[in-house]
C-alpha positions in Angstrom: -13.0 2.0 -5.8 -14.1 1.8 -2.1 -14.6 4.9 0.0 -11.8 3.9 2.2 -9.4 4.0 -0.7 -10.6 7.5 -1.6 -10.2 8.9 1.9 -7.3 11.2 2.5 -4.7 9.8 4.8 -3.1 11.6 7.7 -3.6 14.8 9.5 -2.4 18.3 9.1 0.5 19.2 11.4 -0.3 21.5 14.3 0.5 25.2 13.6 3.2 25.3 16.4 5.0 22.2 15.1 4.9 23.5 11.5 6.3 26.9 12.6 9.1 25.2 14.5 10.1 23.0 11.5 10.1 26.1 9.3 12.4 27.9 11.7 14.8 25.0 11.6 14.6 24.8 7.8 15.7 28.5 7.6 18.6 27.7 10.0 19.8 24.4 8.5 18.3 23.9 5.1 16.1 21.1 3.9 18.8 18.5 3.4 20.6 19.0 6.7 17.3 19.1 8.7 16.1 16.0 7.1 19.3 14.2 8.0 19.1 15.5 11.5 15.5 14.3 11.9 16.3 11.0 10.1 13.4 11.6 7.8 13.0 12.1 4.1 13.6 15.6 2.6 10.1 15.6 1.0 8.6 14.6 4.4 10.2 17.4 6.2 9.2 19.9 3.5 5.6 18.6 3.7 5.4 19.1 7.5 6.8 22.7 7.0 4.2 23.3 4.3 1.3 22.1 6.4 0.5 19.1 4.2 -1.2 16.0 5.5 1.1 13.7 7.4 0.7 10.3 9.0 0.4 10.4 12.9 3.6 8.4 13.2 5.6 11.0 11.1 4.2 13.8 13.3 5.2 11.8 16.4 8.8 11.3 15.1 9.1 15.0 14.3 7.9 16.0 17.8 10.3 13.5 19.4 13.4 14.5 17.4 12.9 18.2 16.8 14.0 19.3 20.3 17.4 17.7 19.9 17.9 19.6 16.6 16.6 22.9 18.2 19.2 22.4 20.9 22.0 22.0 18.4 22.6 18.3 19.0 24.2 16.4 16.1 22.2 13.6 14.3 
């Protein structure tokens, strides 16, 4: 197996983003937050847990989270 295949993919979410997602999880719950962000439930839970995520996923969360925080509907 090549070293590239063994390498972990993605980055850990920044602490401030992780905390903001956790706050919305408590407010809405995982299913509703995932629907509002238009992401998978496991993806949202992974960001909240601080698991490695692809940069594109983190960018989508950063882009869509302010609308959720302001109470906008999906």
